[in-house]
C-alpha positions in Angstrom: -11.0 8.0 17.3 -9.5 4.8 16.0 -12.4 4.4 13.5 -11.8 8.0 12.2 -8.1 7.3 11.8 -8.8 4.2 9.7 -11.3 6.0 7.5 -8.8 8.8 6.9 -6.0 6.3 6.1 -8.2 4.4 3.6 -9.2 7.6 1.9 -5.6 8.8 1.6 -4.5 5.4 0.2 -7.2 5.5 -2.5 -6.3 9.1 -3.4 -2.6 8.2 -3.7 -3.3 5.0 -5.7 -4.2 7.2 -8.8 -0.8 8.9 -8.7 1.3 5.7 -8.8 2.2 4.7 -12.4 5.3 2.6 -12.3 6.1 -0.7 -10.5 8.8 1.1 -8.5 6.4 3.7 -7.2 3.8 1.1 -6.2 6.5 -1.0 -4.6 7.7 1.9 -2.4 4.2 2.7 -1.5 3.5 -1.0 -0.7 6.6 -1.1 1.6 5.5 2.0 3.4 2.0 0.6 3.8 3.5 -2.6 5.1 5.6 -0.7 7.7 2.5 1.2 8.9 0.5 -2.0 9.1 3.3 -3.6 11.2 3.3 -0.7 13.6 -0.5 -0.8 14.0 -0.7 -4.6 14.4 2.5 -5.1 16.3 3.9 -7.6 13.8 7.3 -8.1 12.2 8.0 -5.0 10.1 10.3 -6.8 7.7 7.8 -9.4 6.7 5.0 -6.9 6.3 7.2 -4.5 4.2 8.2 -7.4 1.9 4.5 -8.3 1.6 3.7 -4.7 0.8 6.4 -4.5 -1.9 5.2 -7.7 -3.5 1.6 -6.5 -3.5 2.7 -3.1 -5.0 4.8 -4.7 -7.7 2.3 -7.3 -8.7 -1.0 -5.5 -8.4 -1.0 -4.3 -12.1 0.0 -7.8 -13.3 -3.0 -9.2 -11.4 -5.3 -6.5 -13.0 -6.1 -4.8 -9.7 -4.5 -1.4 -10.2 -4.2 -1.0 -13.9 -3.8 2.6 -15.0 -6.3 4.0 -17.4 -4.2 4.8 -20.4 
């Protein structure tokens, strides 16, 4: 069951990644992802949310999630 949940979560995140165009949208999605990760791993939600925001805001600057324009 846990493996199926992770596969569905990964597929959903890849599907949503194409919808996010601005840094704000990616930052909010990163924060949400960080909070979900904190819940699953049992870690500090604030730290993982901050890490998620940073990843979301900086992914296009690093060339990871550039939109095809």
